[in-house]
VOMINU-166325 format. One line per field, with one value per residue: x, y, z of N, C-alpha, C, O in turn. Coordinates in pm, 1 decimal, m for minus. Layout:
<pts>
nX: X | ...
nY: Y | ...
nZ: Z | ...
caX: X | ...
caY: Y | ...
caZ: Z | ...
cX: X | ...
cY: Y | ...
cZ: Z | ...
oX: X | ...
oY: Y | ...
oZ: Z | ...
</pts>
This chain:
<pts>
nX: 10350.7 | 10507.7 | 10548.1 | 10736.2 | 10638.8 | 10669.7 | 10496.5 | 10452.3 | 10544.5 | 10529.1 | 10574.0 | 10471.8 | 10403.0 | 10286.2 | 10051.9 | 9905.0 | 9561.9 | 9522.9 | 9387.3 | 9462.4 | 9514.9 | 9593.3 | 9752.9 | 9544.6 | 9400.0 | 9270.4 | 9092.4 | 8848.8 | 8639.1 | 8711.7 | 8902.3 | 9245.2 | 9554.5 | 9900.6 | 10184.9 | 10503.8 | 10730.0 | 10892.7 | 11045.3 | 11136.4 | 11101.7 | 10961.4 | 10906.8 | 10831.3 | 11123.2 | 11424.5 | 11469.4 | 11430.3 | 11611.4 | 11602.8 | 11814.2 | 11802.2 | 11550.0 | 11362.6 | 11427.4 | 11200.2 | 10986.7 | 10645.2 | 10356.9 | 10021.3 | 9707.4 | 9358.4 | 9127.2 | 8914.6 | 8770.4 | 8721.4 | 8800.1 | 8744.3 | 8983.3 | 9089.1 | 8979.2 | 9154.6 | 9241.3 | 9268.1 | 9385.7 | 9393.8 | 9540.6 | 9579.3 | 9760.5 | 9631.7 | 9460.1 | 9201.6 | 9143.4 | 9046.2 | 9038.9 | 8896.0 | 8928.4 | 8899.2 | 8981.4 | 8923.0 | 9118.6 | 9123.1 | 9154.8 | 9255.8 | 9119.6 | 9259.8 | 9283.6 | 9512.6 | 9600.2 | 9788.1 | 10131.7 | 10419.7 | 10741.8
nY: 12457.8 | 12151.0 | 11792.9 | 11498.7 | 11175.8 | 10826.5 | 10536.7 | 10212.1 | 10089.0 | 10329.6 | 10681.1 | 10999.5 | 11340.3 | 11564.6 | 11807.4 | 12017.7 | 11954.6 | 11822.3 | 11551.2 | 11210.4 | 10884.0 | 10588.8 | 10269.5 | 9991.3 | 10005.6 | 9867.0 | 10055.2 | 10244.3 | 10509.1 | 10847.5 | 10813.9 | 10875.8 | 10856.0 | 10796.3 | 10891.6 | 10804.6 | 10774.1 | 10998.4 | 11156.0 | 11404.6 | 11752.5 | 12060.4 | 12404.6 | 12711.7 | 12888.0 | 12701.3 | 12355.7 | 12041.9 | 11755.7 | 11409.7 | 11137.5 | 10827.3 | 10920.4 | 11198.0 | 11301.0 | 11283.4 | 11385.1 | 11387.1 | 11301.5 | 11357.6 | 11214.7 | 11208.4 | 10948.5 | 10900.1 | 10697.3 | 10368.3 | 10299.2 | 10173.7 | 10067.2 | 10113.0 | 9885.4 | 9586.0 | 9384.4 | 9044.0 | 8821.5 | 8498.8 | 8269.4 | 7987.9 | 7901.0 | 7767.2 | 7588.5 | 7650.0 | 7780.2 | 8020.0 | 8262.4 | 8520.5 | 8737.5 | 8961.0 | 9214.8 | 9451.3 | 9638.8 | 9726.5 | 10044.7 | 10313.0 | 10623.7 | 10923.7 | 11232.8 | 11488.6 | 11609.4 | 11740.0 | 11852.8 | 11790.6 | 11882.6
nZ: 8960.5 | 8892.1 | 8867.2 | 8800.5 | 8796.7 | 8873.5 | 8794.8 | 8815.9 | 8506.7 | 8381.4 | 8324.5 | 8437.3 | 8376.7 | 8597.5 | 8721.4 | 8973.4 | 9023.8 | 8786.5 | 8593.6 | 8565.9 | 8419.3 | 8568.2 | 8640.0 | 8742.3 | 9064.0 | 9358.6 | 9504.9 | 9669.6 | 9534.4 | 9613.5 | 9811.6 | 9915.0 | 9734.9 | 9744.3 | 9562.8 | 9574.6 | 9426.6 | 9300.2 | 9041.0 | 8952.1 | 9033.5 | 8949.7 | 8852.8 | 8979.2 | 8967.2 | 9019.9 | 8918.4 | 9085.8 | 9061.8 | 9091.2 | 9204.6 | 9200.5 | 9283.2 | 9419.3 | 9740.5 | 10007.3 | 9863.5 | 9772.0 | 9592.8 | 9612.6 | 9542.7 | 9455.8 | 9431.9 | 9161.5 | 9048.6 | 8894.1 | 8548.4 | 8216.5 | 7978.0 | 7632.2 | 7372.3 | 7314.4 | 7049.7 | 6976.0 | 6746.2 | 6611.1 | 6387.0 | 6179.4 | 5911.6 | 5610.6 | 5739.7 | 5798.7 | 6040.2 | 6259.2 | 6509.4 | 6697.9 | 6955.7 | 7237.2 | 7483.4 | 7748.8 | 7944.1 | 8293.7 | 8449.7 | 8672.7 | 8747.1 | 8855.7 | 9043.4 | 9075.8 | 9386.4 | 9558.0 | 9556.7 | 9719.5 | 9833.4
caX: 10445.9 | 10484.8 | 10633.3 | 10741.8 | 10625.3 | 10679.1 | 10395.1 | 10470.0 | 10638.3 | 10491.8 | 10610.9 | 10372.6 | 10428.8 | 10158.9 | 10035.9 | 9794.7 | 9431.4 | 9518.7 | 9336.4 | 9538.8 | 9471.0 | 9705.8 | 9720.3 | 9430.5 | 9414.9 | 9143.1 | 9070.2 | 8720.3 | 8641.5 | 8714.2 | 9018.1 | 9370.6 | 9663.6 | 10027.8 | 10289.4 | 10629.5 | 10837.8 | 10898.7 | 11173.5 | 11177.6 | 11004.1 | 10997.6 | 10802.4 | 10888.0 | 11265.6 | 11502.8 | 11408.8 | 11501.1 | 11620.1 | 11641.0 | 11912.2 | 11696.7 | 11426.3 | 11375.1 | 11402.8 | 11096.1 | 10882.8 | 10526.8 | 10243.6 | 9897.9 | 9598.9 | 9228.3 | 9074.5 | 8783.7 | 8699.4 | 8778.4 | 8756.1 | 8793.7 | 9068.6 | 9044.2 | 8971.9 | 9266.4 | 9189.6 | 9361.6 | 9345.3 | 9477.6 | 9514.3 | 9673.1 | 9748.6 | 9586.6 | 9389.9 | 9067.6 | 9135.6 | 9052.0 | 8976.6 | 8907.9 | 8882.1 | 8949.0 | 8956.8 | 8941.9 | 9182.5 | 9073.8 | 9247.8 | 9201.5 | 9131.3 | 9290.2 | 9301.8 | 9626.6 | 9556.4 | 9898.3 | 10269.5 | 10504.3 | 10882.9
caY: 12357.2 | 12021.1 | 11682.7 | 11379.7 | 11060.6 | 10695.2 | 10444.4 | 10090.2 | 10111.8 | 10453.9 | 10807.0 | 11102.4 | 11477.9 | 11601.9 | 11935.9 | 12014.0 | 11965.6 | 11744.1 | 11414.6 | 11114.2 | 10745.2 | 10505.1 | 10128.1 | 9962.2 | 9987.3 | 9833.3 | 10160.3 | 10307.6 | 10649.2 | 10942.3 | 10795.1 | 10935.5 | 10767.9 | 10868.7 | 10849.3 | 10841.0 | 10764.8 | 11127.8 | 11163.5 | 11544.1 | 11855.1 | 12189.6 | 12505.8 | 12844.4 | 12881.1 | 12588.2 | 12223.1 | 11941.6 | 11627.5 | 11301.6 | 11043.0 | 10836.7 | 10981.0 | 11317.4 | 11259.1 | 11353.4 | 11437.1 | 11303.2 | 11353.8 | 11301.0 | 11220.0 | 11157.8 | 10849.5 | 10933.9 | 10572.9 | 10284.4 | 10317.7 | 10070.3 | 10116.4 | 10081.9 | 9742.5 | 9522.1 | 9273.1 | 8933.3 | 8732.7 | 8381.0 | 8206.5 | 7885.4 | 7904.5 | 7648.3 | 7495.6 | 7703.6 | 7807.3 | 8162.4 | 8301.0 | 8663.3 | 8772.6 | 9090.5 | 9249.1 | 9590.5 | 9640.8 | 9824.0 | 10146.3 | 10397.1 | 10767.7 | 11000.0 | 11377.1 | 11528.1 | 11702.5 | 11823.6 | 11813.6 | 11840.6 | 11848.7
caZ: 9002.3 | 8829.3 | 8912.7 | 8714.8 | 8884.8 | 8812.5 | 8844.1 | 8736.6 | 8396.6 | 8315.5 | 8387.3 | 8410.7 | 8418.9 | 8657.5 | 8787.5 | 9067.8 | 8961.0 | 8662.9 | 8602.8 | 8486.7 | 8428.6 | 8608.3 | 8649.2 | 8829.8 | 9207.8 | 9421.2 | 9603.9 | 9640.2 | 9494.1 | 9723.6 | 9897.4 | 9870.2 | 9694.9 | 9744.8 | 9470.3 | 9639.7 | 9328.4 | 9232.1 | 8971.7 | 8940.1 | 9070.4 | 8891.5 | 8859.2 | 9000.4 | 9001.5 | 8970.4 | 8928.0 | 9166.1 | 8993.6 | 9180.0 | 9153.0 | 9100.5 | 9334.0 | 9502.5 | 9878.4 | 10079.2 | 9774.1 | 9764.2 | 9516.5 | 9665.3 | 9445.1 | 9499.2 | 9337.3 | 9106.6 | 9021.5 | 8788.6 | 8409.7 | 8125.1 | 7871.6 | 7497.4 | 7344.4 | 7246.1 | 6970.7 | 6958.2 | 6637.5 | 6590.3 | 6258.7 | 6131.5 | 5765.6 | 5537.1 | 5828.2 | 5820.9 | 6183.3 | 6290.2 | 6635.7 | 6724.9 | 7088.8 | 7281.4 | 7622.4 | 7786.6 | 8075.0 | 8390.1 | 8496.9 | 8778.5 | 8718.6 | 8975.9 | 9029.1 | 9157.3 | 9489.7 | 9605.4 | 9529.7 | 9827.5 | 9813.4
cX: 10409.0 | 10580.7 | 10629.2 | 10743.7 | 10636.8 | 10575.5 | 10401.9 | 10577.6 | 10612.1 | 10540.8 | 10511.5 | 10426.5 | 10295.4 | 10167.2 | 9915.2 | 9662.9 | 9416.4 | 9462.8 | 9419.5 | 9479.4 | 9594.2 | 9660.9 | 9615.6 | 9474.5 | 9277.0 | 9118.6 | 8936.4 | 8736.4 | 8635.5 | 8833.3 | 9142.7 | 9471.8 | 9790.6 | 10122.6 | 10421.3 | 10749.3 | 10838.3 | 11037.8 | 11225.9 | 11063.4 | 11052.6 | 10883.4 | 10865.6 | 11033.3 | 11332.1 | 11430.2 | 11495.3 | 11495.9 | 11667.0 | 11746.9 | 11897.1 | 11571.2 | 11458.0 | 11336.5 | 11294.7 | 10983.6 | 10768.8 | 10421.5 | 10120.0 | 9786.7 | 9472.5 | 9173.6 | 8935.1 | 8702.2 | 8766.1 | 8719.6 | 8811.1 | 8876.6 | 9011.0 | 9052.2 | 9095.9 | 9213.5 | 9300.7 | 9307.1 | 9446.2 | 9441.1 | 9621.5 | 9657.6 | 9714.6 | 9509.5 | 9245.6 | 9042.1 | 9150.9 | 8976.6 | 8999.5 | 8846.8 | 8937.2 | 8922.1 | 8980.2 | 8995.9 | 9122.0 | 9187.2 | 9179.6 | 9225.4 | 9153.7 | 9306.8 | 9410.6 | 9581.8 | 9669.5 | 10032.3 | 10354.5 | 10646.2 | 10953.8
cY: 12224.9 | 11918.8 | 11573.0 | 11259.6 | 10932.5 | 10605.0 | 10318.9 | 10113.5 | 10242.8 | 10574.0 | 10912.9 | 11237.0 | 11531.4 | 11740.7 | 11925.2 | 12038.3 | 11883.4 | 11604.8 | 11324.5 | 10975.2 | 10659.7 | 10359.3 | 10101.6 | 9942.8 | 9959.6 | 9927.9 | 10226.1 | 10455.5 | 10738.7 | 10927.8 | 10857.1 | 10826.6 | 10851.9 | 10806.6 | 10897.4 | 10828.7 | 10891.2 | 11142.8 | 11306.0 | 11634.3 | 11986.5 | 12286.3 | 12642.0 | 12831.4 | 12757.6 | 12456.8 | 12133.6 | 11810.5 | 11522.4 | 11213.3 | 10910.5 | 10907.2 | 11106.5 | 11278.2 | 11346.7 | 11408.4 | 11336.2 | 11375.5 | 11281.1 | 11319.9 | 11161.4 | 11065.0 | 10892.4 | 10809.8 | 10492.8 | 10318.4 | 10201.7 | 10135.5 | 10081.4 | 9931.7 | 9696.4 | 9397.5 | 9170.1 | 8843.6 | 8620.0 | 8318.3 | 8101.9 | 7880.1 | 7766.3 | 7549.4 | 7539.6 | 7726.8 | 7957.1 | 8187.7 | 8451.1 | 8690.7 | 8910.3 | 9110.8 | 9398.1 | 9592.5 | 9749.4 | 9916.8 | 10225.4 | 10543.0 | 10840.3 | 11147.3 | 11419.6 | 11636.2 | 11795.5 | 11762.9 | 11875.5 | 11792.3 | 11834.9
cZ: 8936.2 | 8888.5 | 8807.8 | 8807.7 | 8804.2 | 8878.2 | 8758.7 | 8632.0 | 8324.2 | 8395.9 | 8344.5 | 8456.7 | 8468.2 | 8718.6 | 8880.4 | 8994.7 | 8834.4 | 8690.4 | 8513.1 | 8509.0 | 8455.0 | 8610.1 | 8755.9 | 8974.2 | 9265.2 | 9538.1 | 9571.4 | 9605.8 | 9617.3 | 9815.6 | 9834.3 | 9836.0 | 9693.2 | 9642.9 | 9528.9 | 9546.2 | 9243.5 | 9172.9 | 8962.6 | 8983.7 | 9012.5 | 8904.8 | 8873.0 | 9045.4 | 8943.0 | 8994.4 | 9016.3 | 9090.2 | 9092.1 | 9118.9 | 9227.1 | 9148.8 | 9414.2 | 9644.4 | 9941.6 | 9993.3 | 9762.9 | 9682.0 | 9566.4 | 9563.6 | 9506.2 | 9391.6 | 9293.4 | 9072.1 | 8911.9 | 8652.0 | 8327.6 | 8016.6 | 7735.8 | 7471.8 | 7267.6 | 7176.8 | 6951.9 | 6848.3 | 6625.5 | 6458.1 | 6230.1 | 5980.2 | 5709.1 | 5624.2 | 5854.8 | 5970.3 | 6205.9 | 6420.7 | 6654.8 | 6861.8 | 7123.7 | 7428.7 | 7641.5 | 7928.7 | 8163.4 | 8432.3 | 8608.2 | 8741.3 | 8851.1 | 8942.5 | 9126.6 | 9255.2 | 9533.4 | 9568.4 | 9640.4 | 9807.7 | 9945.9
oX: 10291.0 | 10680.7 | 10530.5 | 10836.3 | 10616.3 | 10567.0 | 10361.6 | 10689.3 | 10667.1 | 10548.2 | 10470.7 | 10488.2 | 10200.9 | 10273.4 | 9833.4 | 9652.2 | 9306.5 | 9487.2 | 9444.5 | 9404.4 | 9687.8 | 9544.2 | 9599.8 | 9572.2 | 9178.5 | 9123.2 | 8912.4 | 8835.0 | 8563.8 | 8863.6 | 9144.7 | 9475.2 | 9789.2 | 10138.6 | 10447.8 | 10859.7 | 10790.8 | 11137.1 | 11347.1 | 10945.9 | 11170.2 | 10778.0 | 10944.5 | 11062.3 | 11300.7 | 11341.5 | 11617.5 | 11388.1 | 11761.3 | 11767.5 | 11979.5 | 11491.3 | 11566.9 | 11226.4 | 11298.2 | 10892.9 | 10791.5 | 10399.4 | 10113.8 | 9772.6 | 9477.9 | 9173.8 | 8848.0 | 8579.4 | 8856.4 | 8604.6 | 8911.1 | 8844.9 | 8900.7 | 9123.7 | 9136.9 | 9147.8 | 9413.3 | 9194.2 | 9567.3 | 9323.8 | 9740.0 | 9547.9 | 9764.0 | 9495.1 | 9174.1 | 8933.9 | 9255.4 | 8864.6 | 9109.1 | 8727.1 | 9013.6 | 8849.2 | 9047.9 | 8927.0 | 9075.3 | 9301.2 | 9060.7 | 9337.5 | 9078.1 | 9339.4 | 9402.4 | 9532.0 | 9649.4 | 10046.3 | 10360.7 | 10669.7 | 11073.6
oY: 12191.3 | 11953.6 | 11557.3 | 11242.2 | 10931.0 | 10597.3 | 10319.9 | 10153.3 | 10265.5 | 10569.5 | 10916.6 | 11246.9 | 11542.8 | 11785.8 | 11834.1 | 12130.4 | 11875.6 | 11547.0 | 11357.9 | 10952.1 | 10657.6 | 10329.5 | 10180.3 | 9873.5 | 10021.6 | 9887.8 | 10260.6 | 10518.7 | 10709.8 | 11020.1 | 10886.9 | 10720.5 | 10965.7 | 10684.7 | 11017.6 | 10868.9 | 10891.5 | 11142.6 | 11327.1 | 11599.2 | 12020.8 | 12255.0 | 12683.4 | 12771.2 | 12714.7 | 12447.6 | 12147.8 | 11760.5 | 11545.1 | 11213.2 | 10884.5 | 10951.0 | 11119.6 | 11228.1 | 11469.2 | 11472.8 | 11216.3 | 11495.4 | 11158.2 | 11427.2 | 11076.9 | 11099.4 | 10918.0 | 10815.5 | 10542.0 | 10360.8 | 10139.8 | 10244.6 | 10028.1 | 9859.9 | 9758.6 | 9314.4 | 9204.8 | 8795.4 | 8641.9 | 8314.3 | 8125.0 | 7856.1 | 7663.7 | 7433.9 | 7471.1 | 7697.2 | 8014.7 | 8140.2 | 8501.7 | 8669.7 | 8968.5 | 9033.8 | 9462.7 | 9552.6 | 9851.9 | 9873.5 | 10207.2 | 10581.7 | 10822.2 | 11183.3 | 11390.6 | 11741.2 | 11916.4 | 11641.8 | 11997.7 | 11677.3 | 11806.6
oZ: 8926.0 | 8951.2 | 8735.9 | 8887.0 | 8682.8 | 9000.7 | 8642.4 | 8665.0 | 8216.4 | 8518.7 | 8228.4 | 8562.7 | 8390.2 | 8761.6 | 8867.0 | 8913.8 | 8779.6 | 8796.3 | 8397.3 | 8603.8 | 8375.1 | 8584.7 | 8849.2 | 9002.8 | 9225.0 | 9654.4 | 9455.7 | 9643.6 | 9713.0 | 9891.3 | 9714.8 | 9898.2 | 9646.2 | 9637.5 | 9532.5 | 9582.8 | 9129.9 | 9245.7 | 8965.0 | 8973.1 | 9024.3 | 8960.0 | 8788.1 | 9148.8 | 8832.0 | 9079.2 | 9020.7 | 9058.1 | 9167.9 | 8997.5 | 9314.7 | 9066.0 | 9470.1 | 9667.4 | 9930.2 | 10045.9 | 9746.7 | 9698.9 | 9563.3 | 9505.1 | 9595.6 | 9273.4 | 9376.5 | 9066.7 | 8844.2 | 8641.3 | 8364.0 | 7969.0 | 7724.5 | 7541.7 | 7169.5 | 7239.5 | 6916.1 | 6857.2 | 6629.2 | 6420.9 | 6254.0 | 5929.8 | 5756.0 | 5584.3 | 5927.9 | 6021.0 | 6175.7 | 6439.4 | 6630.8 | 6882.0 | 7046.7 | 7491.2 | 7561.5 | 8022.6 | 8113.8 | 8448.6 | 8634.8 | 8708.2 | 8946.5 | 8829.4 | 9246.0 | 9214.5 | 9544.6 | 9551.2 | 9653.8 | 9770.4 | 9949.1
</pts>
């Protein structure tokens, strides 16, 4: 069984037992998180498509902990002025493991 969920501006196709990285949440490791924005559910038999959401569908996930994303580099330059700056940052994300999909 799989589900398509929406989290922020991202959509994920998830299955039970799968690990995904979502936007940062200040939740300690081991706690449960519910994704209630379920766009579609499929698997054995026919698929349920929401318009826009599937009513009563919830995807539950267990928080594994925070992780850092890849480094984004920012460069600034003014032409002919001998001005150059190079900085960067690594955004924080949360790794979760899908525990159950209920329709």
